[in-house]
C-alpha positions in Angstrom: 57.6 9.5 -10.7 60.3 10.6 -8.3 64.0 10.1 -9.1 65.6 6.9 -7.8 68.2 9.1 -5.9 65.4 10.2 -3.6 65.1 6.7 -2.1 67.6 5.2 0.4 70.7 3.9 -1.3 73.6 1.6 -0.1 76.1 3.1 2.3 78.6 5.6 0.8 82.4 5.6 1.1 82.5 8.6 3.4 80.7 6.6 6.1 83.3 3.9 5.9 86.1 6.5 6.2 84.6 7.8 9.4 84.3 4.3 10.8 88.0 3.6 10.1 89.2 6.7 11.8 87.4 5.9 15.0 84.7 8.6 14.8 81.3 7.8 15.9 79.0 7.5 12.9 76.2 9.9 12.6 72.7 8.8 13.5 71.3 7.1 10.4 68.4 8.9 8.8 64.9 7.5 9.0 64.4 5.3 6.0 61.7 6.2 3.6 59.7 4.2 1.1 59.8 5.1 -2.5 56.6 7.0 -2.0 58.3 9.0 0.8 56.2 7.9 3.7 58.3 7.6 6.8 57.9 4.6 9.1 59.2 5.5 12.6 58.9 2.0 13.9 61.4 0.7 11.4 63.8 3.6 11.6 64.2 4.1 15.3 66.7 1.9 17.2 65.6 0.4 20.6 66.9 2.6 23.4 66.5 0.3 26.4 69.2 0.5 29.1 72.1 -1.9 28.8 71.9 -5.0 31.0 74.5 -5.5 33.7 75.7 -8.8 32.5 78.7 -8.8 30.1 78.2 -9.4 26.5 80.2 -12.1 24.7 82.2 -10.5 21.9 82.0 -12.0 18.5 84.9 -12.2 16.1 85.0 -9.4 13.5 83.5 -10.3 10.2 85.3 -9.8 7.0 84.4 -6.7 4.9 82.4 -7.6 1.8 83.9 -7.0 -1.5 82.9 -3.7 -3.3 81.6 -5.5 -6.4 79.5 -7.9 -4.3 78.2 -5.1 -2.1 76.9 -3.2 -5.1 75.1 -6.3 -6.4 73.3 -7.3 -3.3 71.9 -5.7 -0.2 73.0 -6.9 3.2 70.6 -9.3 4.7 68.7 -8.0 7.7 69.8 -9.2 11.1 67.5 -11.6 12.8 66.8 -10.4 16.4 64.8 -12.3 18.9 61.7 -10.3 19.6 61.8 -11.2 23.3 65.4 -10.4 24.0 66.6 -6.7 24.0 69.7 -5.9 22.0 72.7 -6.4 24.4 75.0 -3.5 25.0 78.7 -3.6 24.6 81.0 -4.1 27.6 82.1 -1.1 29.5 85.6 -1.6 28.3 84.7 -1.6 24.6 86.1 1.2 22.7 84.1 3.5 20.3 86.1 2.1 17.3 84.9 -1.3 18.2 81.4 0.0 18.2 81.9 1.6 14.8 83.4 -1.6 13.4 80.4 -3.6 14.3 78.3 -4.4 11.2 75.1 -3.9 13.1 76.0 -0.2 13.5 77.5 0.4 10.1 74.5 -0.9 8.1 71.1 0.1 9.5 68.8 -2.9 9.0 65.4 -2.5 7.3 62.4 -4.8 7.4 62.0 -7.2 4.4 59.0 -5.3 3.0 61.0 -2.1 2.8 63.8 -3.8 0.9 61.2 -5.3 -1.5 59.7 -1.9 -2.1 63.1 -0.4 -2.8 64.1 -3.2 -5.2 60.8 -2.8 -7.1 61.3 0.9 -7.2 64.7 0.5 -8.8 63.4 -2.0 -11.3 60.6 0.4 -12.3 63.1 3.3 -12.7 65.3 1.1 -15.0 62.4 0.0 -17.2 61.6 2.2 -20.3 58.7 4.7 -19.6 55.2 3.8 -20.9 54.0 6.8 -22.9 50.5 5.5 -23.7 49.0 2.8 -21.5 47.1 0.1 -23.5 43.3 0.6 -23.9 41.6 -2.3 -22.2 38.7 -2.2 -24.7 41.0 -2.7 -27.7 44.2 -4.3 -26.3 44.7 -7.9 -27.6 48.3 -8.8 -26.9 47.9 -12.3 -28.2 46.7 -11.2 -31.7 49.3 -11.0 -34.4 48.3 -9.8 -37.9 49.4 -11.5 -41.0 51.5 -9.5 -43.3 49.0 -10.1 -46.1 46.4 -8.3 -44.2 48.5 -5.2 -43.7 49.5 -5.3 -47.4 45.9 -5.7 -48.6 44.9 -2.7 -46.4 47.5 -0.6 -48.2 46.3 -1.9 -51.6 42.7 -1.1 -50.8 43.7 2.4 -49.7 45.7 3.0 -52.9 43.0 1.7 -55.1 40.3 3.8 -53.4 42.5 7.0 -53.6 42.8 6.6 -57.4 39.4 5.2 -58.4 36.7 6.3 -56.0 36.4 10.0 -56.8 36.6 11.7 -60.2 35.8 15.1 -61.6 33.1 13.6 -63.8 31.3 12.0 -60.8 31.4 8.7 -59.0 30.6 5.2 -60.2 31.9 1.6 -60.1 35.2 2.7 -58.6 33.5 4.0 -55.4 31.4 0.9 -55.2 34.3 -1.5 -55.4 36.3 0.6 -52.9 33.5 0.5 -50.3 32.9 -3.2 -50.7 36.6 -3.9 -50.3 36.7 -1.8 -47.1 34.1 -4.1 -45.5 35.3 -7.4 -47.1 38.9 -7.2 -45.9 38.0 -6.8 -42.2 35.5 -9.7 -42.4 38.2 -11.9 -43.9 40.7 -10.9 -41.2 38.3 -11.4 -38.3 37.4 -14.6 -36.5 35.7 -17.2 -38.7 33.2 -18.0 -36.0 31.9 -14.4 -36.2 31.5 -14.4 -40.0 28.0 -15.9 -40.2 26.4 -13.4 -37.7 28.0 -10.5 -39.5 27.0 -11.5 -43.0 23.5 -9.9 -43.0 24.8 -6.6 -42.0 27.8 -6.9 -44.4 25.4 -7.7 -47.3 23.3 -4.5 -46.4 26.5 -2.3 -46.4 27.7 -3.8 -49.6 24.3 -3.2 -51.3 24.5 0.5 -50.1 27.9 0.9 -51.6 26.8 -0.7 -54.8 24.3 2.1 -55.4 27.2 4.2 -56.8 27.5 1.7 -59.6 23.8 1.7 -60.5 22.4 5.2 -60.0 23.8 8.5 -61.4 21.8 10.7 -59.1 24.4 12.3 -56.8 22.1 12.9 -53.9 21.0 9.3 -53.8 24.6 8.0 -54.0 25.7 10.4 -51.2 22.9 9.3 -48.9 23.6 5.6 -49.4 27.4 5.9 -49.2 27.2 7.9 -46.0 24.9 5.3 -44.5 27.2 2.5 -45.5 30.2 4.3 -44.0 28.4 4.8 -40.6 27.1 1.2 -40.5 30.4 -0.5 -41.3 31.9 -0.3 -37.8 28.6 -1.6 -36.3 28.7 -4.6 -38.7 32.3 -5.4 -37.6 31.6 -4.8 -33.8 27.9 -5.1 -33.1 26.6 -3.3 -30.0 23.5 -4.3 -28.1 22.4 -1.1 -26.4 21.4 2.3 -27.6 24.4 4.0 -25.9 27.0 1.8 -27.5 25.3 2.0 -30.9 25.1 5.8 -30.7 28.8 6.0 -29.6 29.8 3.8 -32.5 27.8 5.9 -35.0 29.5 9.0 -33.7 33.0 7.5 -34.6 33.8 6.3 -31.1 35.9 3.6 -32.8 38.6 6.2 -33.5 39.9 5.7 -30.0 41.4 2.4 -31.2 43.8 4.0 -33.7 46.8 3.8 -31.4 46.2 0.1 -30.6 45.7 -0.5 -34.3 49.2 0.6 -35.2 50.6 -1.4 -32.3 48.8 -4.5 -33.6 50.0 -3.9 -37.2 53.6 -3.8 -35.9 53.3 -7.0 -33.9 55.3 -9.3 -36.3 58.0 -11.8 -35.6 61.2 -10.0 -35.5 64.9 -11.1 -35.6 67.5 -10.3 -33.0 68.2 -6.9 -34.6 64.6 -5.8 -34.3 64.0 -5.8 -38.0 61.2 -7.5 -39.9 63.0 -9.7 -42.4 59.9 -10.4 -44.5 59.0 -6.8 -44.8 62.6 -5.9 -45.9 62.5 -8.7 -48.5 59.2 -7.5 -49.9 60.5 -3.9 -50.1 63.6 -5.2 -52.0 61.4 -7.2 -54.4 59.2 -4.2 -55.2 62.2 -2.0 -55.7 64.0 -4.4 -58.0 60.8 -5.0 -60.0 60.3 -1.2 -60.5 63.9 -0.7 -61.6 63.7 -3.5 -64.1 60.4 -2.4 -65.6 61.7 1.2 -65.8 65.0 0.4 -67.5 63.7 -2.2 -70.0 60.5 -0.4 -70.7 62.3 2.8 -71.5 64.7 1.0 -73.9 61.8 -0.7 -75.7 59.9 2.6 -76.0 63.0 4.3 -77.4 63.4 1.4 -79.9 59.9 1.4 -81.3 57.5 4.3 -81.7 54.4 2.0 -81.7 55.3 0.5 -78.3 56.0 4.1 -77.1 52.5 5.2 -78.1 51.1 2.1 -76.3 52.9 3.0 -73.1 51.8 6.6 -73.4 48.1 5.5 -73.7 48.4 3.1 -70.7 50.1 5.5 -68.4 47.7 8.3 -67.2 48.5 11.9 -67.5 49.8 13.0 -64.1 48.8 16.4 -62.7 51.1 17.3 -59.8 48.2 18.8 -57.7 45.9 15.8 -58.4 48.7 13.4 -57.6 49.3 15.1 -54.3 45.6 15.1 -53.4 45.3 11.4 -54.2 48.3 10.6 -52.1 46.7 12.5 -49.3 43.5 10.6 -49.7 45.5 7.3 -49.6 47.2 8.4 -46.4 43.7 8.9 -44.9 42.2 5.7 -46.2 45.1 3.4 -45.1 44.7 3.9 -41.3 40.9 3.8 -41.7 41.0 0.4 -43.5 43.5 -0.9 -40.9 41.4 0.4 -38.0 38.3 -1.3 -39.3 40.3 -4.5 -39.8 41.5 -4.4 -36.2 37.9 -3.6 -35.1 36.8 -6.9 -36.6 39.6 -8.6 -34.7 39.3 -6.9 -31.4 35.5 -6.6 -31.3 35.4 -3.7 -28.9 32.3 -3.2 -26.8 31.0 0.4 -26.2 28.0 -0.8 -24.2 27.8 0.4 -20.7 28.8 -2.3 -18.1 26.3 -1.1 -15.5 22.9 -2.7 -16.0 21.3 -2.0 -12.6 17.7 -1.0 -12.2 17.0 2.4 -13.8 14.9 5.2 -12.4 11.1 4.6 -12.6 7.9 6.5 -12.0 4.7 5.4 -10.4 1.8 4.2 -12.4 -0.2 7.4 -11.8 2.8 9.6 -12.9 2.9 7.6 -16.1 -0.8 7.4 -16.9 -1.8 11.0 -16.5 0.6 12.6 -19.1 0.3 9.8 -21.6 -3.4 9.5 -21.3 -3.8 13.3 -21.9 -1.5 13.1 -24.9 -3.4 10.2 -26.3 -6.7 12.2 -26.0 -5.1 15.1 -27.8 -3.9 12.9 -30.7 -7.4 11.3 -31.0 -9.1 14.8 -31.1 -6.7 15.9 -33.9 -7.2 12.7 -35.9 -11.0 13.2 -35.6 -10.7 16.7 -37.1 -8.5 15.4 -39.9 -11.1 12.8 -40.8 -13.7 15.6 -41.0 -11.4 17.6 -43.3 -10.6 14.7 -45.7 -14.2 13.6 -45.9 -15.4 17.2 -46.6 -12.8 17.6 -49.4 -11.6 20.8 -51.0 -15.0 22.5 -50.6 -15.0 22.2 -46.9 -11.4 23.5 -46.7 -12.3 26.6 -48.8 -15.3 27.3 -46.6 -13.4 26.9 -43.3 -9.9 28.3 -43.9 -10.2 29.9 -47.3 -7.3 27.8 -48.9 -7.1 25.3 -51.7 -6.6 21.7 -50.6 -3.0 21.7 -51.8 -2.2 24.9 -49.9 -3.8 23.5 -46.8 -1.7 20.3 -47.2 1.5 22.3 -47.6 0.7 24.5 -44.6 0.6 21.7 -42.0 3.0 19.0 -43.4 6.1 20.2 -41.6 4.3 20.5 -38.3 3.0 17.0 -38.5 6.5 15.7 -39.4 7.9 17.3 -36.2 5.0 15.8 -34.2 6.0 12.3 -35.4 9.7 12.8 -34.4 8.8 14.2 -31.0 6.4 11.3 -30.4 9.3 8.9 -30.8 11.3 10.8 -28.2 8.4 10.8 -25.8 7.8 7.1 -26.3 11.5 6.3 -25.7 11.6 8.4 -22.4 8.3 7.0 -21.2 9.4 3.4 -21.8 12.6 4.0 -19.9 10.7 5.5 -16.9 7.7 3.1 -16.9 7.4 0.8 -13.9 7.6 -2.9 -14.8 7.6 -4.8 -11.5 3.9 -5.4 -11.0 1.6 -7.0 -13.7 -0.7 -4.0 -13.6 2.2 -1.6 -14.2 3.3 -3.6 -17.2 -0.2 -3.6 -18.8 -0.6 0.1 -18.1 2.7 0.8 -20.0 1.7 -1.5 -22.8 -1.7 0.0 -23.4 -0.7 3.7 -23.1 2.5 3.4 -25.1 0.8 1.2 -27.7 -2.0 3.6 -28.2 0.4 6.5 -28.6 2.3 4.5 -31.2 -0.8 3.7 -33.2 -2.1 7.3 -33.1 1.4 8.6 -34.1 1.3 6.2 -37.1 -2.1 7.8 -38.1 -0.5 11.2 -37.9 2.3 10.1 -40.1 -0.2 8.7 -42.6 -1.9 12.1 -42.5 1.4 13.8 -43.3 2.0 11.3 -46.2 -1.4 12.1 -47.6 -0.8 15.8 -47.3 2.5 15.4 -49.2 0.8 13.3 -51.9 -1.8 16.0 -52.4 0.8 18.7 -52.6 2.9 17.1 -55.3 -0.2 16.2 -57.2 -0.8 19.9 -57.5 2.7 21.2 -57.9 4.7 18.2 -59.2 7.5 16.1 -57.9 11.0 17.3 -56.8 13.9 15.7 -55.1 13.2 17.3 -51.8 9.5 16.1 -51.8 10.6 12.6 -52.6 13.2 12.6 -49.8 10.7 13.9 -47.2 8.1 11.4 -48.4 10.8 8.6 -47.8 11.6 9.8 -44.3 7.9 9.8 -43.4 7.7 6.2 -44.6 10.7 5.3 -42.4 9.1 7.0 -39.4 6.0 4.8 -39.9 8.2 1.7 -40.0 9.9 2.8 -36.7 6.5 3.2 -35.0 5.6 -0.3 -36.0 8.9 -1.6 -34.5 8.2 0.4 -31.3 4.8 -1.2 -31.0 6.4 -4.6 -30.9 8.9 -3.4 -28.2 6.1 -1.8 -26.2 4.2 -5.2 -26.1 7.3 -7.1 -25.0 8.7 -4.3 -22.9 12.2 -5.3 -24.2 14.3 -3.4 -26.7 17.6 -5.2 -26.9 17.1 -5.9 -30.6 15.6 -2.4 -31.4 18.9 -0.5 -32.1 19.9 -3.0 -34.8 16.3 -3.0 -36.2 16.2 0.8 -36.5 19.5 0.9 -38.4 18.6 -2.0 -40.6 15.2 -0.4 -41.5 17.0 2.9 -42.3 19.4 1.1 -44.7 16.6 -0.9 -46.3 14.6 2.3 -46.8 17.5 4.0 -48.6 17.9 0.9 -50.8 14.2 1.2 -51.6 14.7 4.8 -52.5 17.5 3.9 -54.9 15.5 1.0 -56.3 12.6 3.3 -57.4 15.0 5.5 -59.4 13.8 8.9 -58.0 15.1 11.1 -60.8 13.4 9.0 -63.4 10.3 9.0 -61.2 10.3 12.8 -61.1 10.6 13.1 -64.8 7.9 10.5 -65.5 5.5 11.9 -63.0 5.9 15.5 -64.1 5.5 14.6 -67.7 2.3 12.8 -67.0 0.7 15.1 -64.4 2.2 18.6 -64.4 0.1 21.3 -66.0 3.0 23.6 -66.7 6.1 21.6 -67.3 9.4 23.0 -65.9 11.8 21.7 -68.5 14.7 23.6 -66.9 14.3 21.6 -63.7 14.0 18.4 -65.6 17.2 19.1 -67.5 18.9 19.6 -64.1 18.2 15.9 -63.2 20.8 13.2 -63.5 21.3 10.7 -66.3 18.8 8.4 -64.6 16.0 10.6 -66.0 17.2 10.5 -69.6 15.2 7.4 -70.7 12.0 9.1 -69.6 12.8 12.3 -71.6 14.3 10.8 -74.7 11.0 10.1 -76.5 9.3 13.5 -76.4 12.1 15.9 -75.2 15.2 14.9 -77.2 16.3 18.6 -77.2 16.5 18.5 -73.4 18.5 15.3 -73.6 20.9 17.0 -75.9 21.5 19.7 -73.3 22.2 17.1 -70.6 24.7 15.0 -72.7 27.8 17.0 -71.6 27.6 15.3 -68.1 28.5 11.9 -69.3 30.6 12.6 -72.3 34.1 11.2 -72.1 33.6 9.7 -68.7 36.5 7.8 -67.2 35.9 4.0 -67.0 35.9 3.8 -63.2 33.3 6.7 -63.1 30.9 4.5 -65.1 27.5 3.5 -63.7 24.4 1.9 -65.1 22.4 5.1 -65.2 25.0 6.7 -67.5 25.0 3.6 -69.7 21.2 3.8 -70.1 21.3 7.5 -70.8 23.9 7.0 -73.6 21.8 4.3 -75.2 18.6 6.5 -74.9 20.4 9.5 -76.4 21.6 7.4 -79.4 18.1 6.1 -80.0 16.6 9.6 -79.8 19.3 11.2 -82.0 17.7 14.6 -81.8 14.5 13.7 -83.7 12.4 16.1 -81.7 14.7 19.0 -82.4 14.6 18.4 -86.1 10.8 18.0 -86.3 10.4 21.5 -85.0 12.6 23.1 -87.7 10.4 23.9 -90.7 12.6 25.9 -93.0 16.0 24.7 -91.6 18.0 21.6 -92.6 18.9 18.9 -90.2 22.1 20.6 -89.3 20.3 23.9 -88.5 21.3 25.7 -91.7 18.9 27.0 -94.3 17.9 24.6 -97.0 17.9 25.6 -100.7 14.8 27.7 -101.3 12.8 27.3 -104.4 13.0 30.2 -106.8 10.5 33.0 -106.4 10.2 32.6 -102.6 10.4 35.7 -100.4 13.6 36.8 -98.8 14.3 35.6 -95.3 13.0 37.9 -92.5 15.2 39.4 -89.8 14.2 36.7 -87.4 15.2 34.0 -89.9 18.6 35.7 -90.4 19.2 35.9 -86.6 17.9 32.5 -85.6 20.6 30.4 -87.2 23.5 28.5 -85.7 25.9 31.1 -87.2 24.6 33.3 -84.3 26.2 30.8 -81.9 29.6 31.3 -83.6 29.4 35.0 -83.2 29.5 35.1 -79.4 32.6 36.5 -77.7 33.2 33.9 -74.9 36.1 35.6 -73.3 34.3 36.5 -70.1 32.9 32.9 -69.7 36.4 31.4 -70.3 37.8 33.6 -67.6 35.1 32.6 -65.2 35.5 28.9 -65.9 39.3 29.1 -65.6 41.6 26.2 -66.1 40.7 22.6 -65.3 42.9 20.2 -63.4 44.2 18.8 -66.7 45.2 22.2 -68.0 42.2 22.8 -70.3 41.1 26.4 -71.0 38.5 28.0 -73.1 35.1 26.8 -74.5 34.3 24.5 -77.4 31.0 24.5 -79.3 28.7 21.5 -78.6 27.3 20.7 -82.1 24.6 18.5 -80.6 23.3 21.4 -78.5 23.2 24.1 -81.2 19.9 24.1 -83.1 17.0 26.4 -84.0 13.2 25.9 -83.8 11.0 28.0 -86.1 7.3 28.7 -85.5 5.1 25.8 -86.6 1.9 24.1 -85.5 4.0 21.8 -83.3 6.1 24.6 -81.8 3.9 27.7 -81.5 6.0 29.6 -79.0 7.9 31.5 -81.7 11.5 31.3 -82.9 13.9 29.5 -80.6 17.8 29.4 -80.6 20.0 27.3 -78.4 23.8 27.5 -78.2 25.8 25.1 -76.0 29.5 25.1 -75.3 31.8 22.7 -73.5 34.1 24.3 -70.8 37.1 23.0 -69.0 36.4 19.9 -66.9 32.7 19.4 -66.3 31.7 23.1 -66.9 29.1 24.0 -69.5 27.6 27.1 -71.0 24.1 27.2 -72.5 22.4 30.2 -74.1 18.7 30.1 -75.0 16.9 32.8 -76.9 13.1 32.8 -77.5 11.2 35.4 -79.6 7.7 36.0 -78.4 4.8 37.8 -80.0 5.3 41.0 -78.0 7.3 42.4 -75.1 4.4 41.9 -72.8 4.4 38.1 -73.5 8.2 38.0 -73.0 7.9 39.7 -69.6 5.1 37.3 -68.6 7.2 34.4 -69.6 10.1 35.6 -67.4 7.7 36.0 -64.5 6.2 32.6 -65.0 9.6 31.1 -65.1 10.5 32.7 -61.8 7.3 31.5 -60.2 8.1 27.9 -61.4 11.6 28.1 -59.9 10.2 29.3 -56.6 7.5 26.6 -56.6 10.0 23.8 -57.3 11.8 24.6 -54.0 15.2 23.6 -55.4 16.7 27.0 -55.9 19.2 28.2 -53.3 18.6 31.9 -54.1 16.5 33.9 -56.5 17.3 37.7 -56.9 16.0 40.5 -59.0 18.3 42.2 -61.5 17.7 45.5 -59.8 16.7 47.3 -63.0 13.5 49.3 -63.2 13.4 49.1 -67.1 14.4 45.5 -67.6 12.5 42.5 -66.3 14.7 39.6 -65.1 16.3 37.7 -62.2 19.2 35.4 -61.3 18.9 32.0 -59.6 21.3 29.3 -58.7 20.9 25.6 -57.8 23.3 23.5 -55.7 22.6 20.2 -57.3 23.6 20.3 -60.1 25.5 23.5 -59.4 24.0 25.9 -62.0 23.6 29.7 -62.3 20.7 31.1 -64.3 20.5 34.6 -65.7 17.0 35.3 -67.1 16.1 38.6 -68.8 13.5 40.0 -71.2 14.7 42.4 -73.9 11.6 43.6 -75.8 10.1 40.5 -77.3 13.2 38.4 -76.6 13.5 36.1 -73.6 17.2 35.2 -73.0 18.3 32.5 -70.5 22.0 32.0 -69.8 23.0 28.9 -67.8 26.4 28.4 -66.3 26.9 24.9 -65.0 29.5 23.7 -62.5 30.8 27.2 -62.1 30.7 30.2 -59.7 27.3 31.3 -58.6 28.2 34.8 -57.3 28.2 38.2 -58.9 30.9 37.2 -61.3 28.5 34.6 -62.8 25.8 37.2 -63.1 28.2 39.5 -64.9 29.0 36.8 -67.5 25.2 36.2 -68.0 24.6 39.9 -68.5 27.5 40.2 -71.0 26.1 37.3 -73.1 22.6 38.6 -72.9 23.7 42.0 -74.2 25.6 40.4 -77.0 22.5 38.5 -78.0 20.3 41.6 -78.0 22.9 43.6 -80.0 23.1 41.0 -82.7 19.4 40.7 -82.9 19.1 44.5 -83.4 21.6 44.2 -86.3 19.2 42.1 -88.2 16.1 44.0 -87.1 
């Protein structure tokens, strides 16, 4: 914007001085518009020759007052268009010419004066830094103070209750439900009923955190609920608008949200009296409670202890991080609330006819692709009807290996088929009846054949986990395949109607319902139950890494494994509670370590030796080593340094009595002597040392190799590395969920497994594992 001084301004005082002295005024400059475009026809004076007849002189007009001249512009002279401007008489002096108002004030057309006045008004107005967004701007919408206050309360509640070091639970569920309930309450009541089904789905996804303890299931459901919430508050009808909303396109409304939040009734001073009064009320309340509460606490020690228990221990770093989380949640909740009020539309406004292809151009590639799908399905039928014998004869693989080899390729085929169908439906001609039937038949056949391919992939996965057992990854992939089959069924309906306005919402709703179905089957408990019933070689280490949801399935026959998992839910905060943890605690109390005690022949219930009858033989070296006293002999300095200090200042390790026990050789436990030592670390960290004595060094080495093969087959390990020793058999492995580092080594007939949970997984963890394994072997040699 140019400066106002660049535009023509009223006449200056210098010009009036020249007129008074009798000097001829200079030729007035050509007037310009505020955009500096000259108009010659308005600037040039008519130069016609003066007529011969004399001109009647008019009396001189009074000079306008300076104040009035500054306030108003001189009105333009009205000249008759048919009459030329008369010249002055020959006897008129130049001073008389200069004194004439027509020569002192060059007249402008009315439109130029209007432009100049508008320009000065624009220059006097305050500059607009950010123009309003037409998609979000609602100048007539004024928020209630209760809505803004509740947004702050929800943000503060979520910052202090949603996330905990022990995990997540009912606090996260309540926060998520509040983040969708507040915008619905603030929005238009007429839009409440259409939004309720989507809101119920989002609330159910958030509620999974209060029901299941499996972190991977909670993360998937919470992420889906977070992405679907803006679509519930501002539904979109087309794929473009839906995709833009999923990709956080609603963030563009953040500036308009804060403008909306500040749109209150204000007094003459520009202050919000209600907000000021509320701040004063909160301040006075806090001061009264602080003063009188401090006096009561000083007067009575019992009341002081009660206050100390009610007030949480404040860690400065944790307090700062939770304040930071509240600062992020508040604008998010406020933005979602304004989204429900403004209802922005991200759908494209242009809905003209799209690009199409001819019937021949559509039929040839789709027909060839359908023939290819049909040929592959025919081969698959021959393979499945022939069974494992046919597979061994043709490709030389077992049926499980054959299933594993082609599963991922079939999954990619299913995803690409959806993309091809979407593009073909967009380009398909639909004007003539023959064109529509061609598109229906070809696209419908491709959908049906793609569903058969998805069913083949599901059958392959079922065959694979029947041979190798269930894992989290296999259940997740199986769930995705089921969702793809549902999508193909929805696409078949769209292909028949050749309309897809409802398809974006159906796709997202089916995805949310599939995740709810996954949470409903309790996948960690399903993994434990299936592997216990079908697995030939049980991987107890993998089962112990499952969440508390699997504990009821393990408590009957594997109470020792349950004892090793108990550290995860011990002393959980109330808002980190979930139903899976509650069931695990009840199952652990019912089991009470019965399986561990039943395998201890010569040891008491607490792991110590019972009184031996007189005349019995002295205990052997193995009996002297495999006692819980060996757990007390470890130097845990290296592990304490690795674990470090928790957020609450805890340091060091504490023995876990429920996880320290010994199994002796017996008919029920024929593997040999077994020692387990568990230790609580700071926060959620945990150390577990397991020692098994085998019949010989060869058997111990074979056990280490079998353990490594089971880790590789499970597919959950992030990395498995050799120890790099030519004389010692062993390896290291680490898992991300739960974060665990394994150090496995064979020293002669001993197999030693060191597990570091919720700690580092690099070389420092391997060094701690090597130190504890060396201590175990040295103590064993002392008794040998």
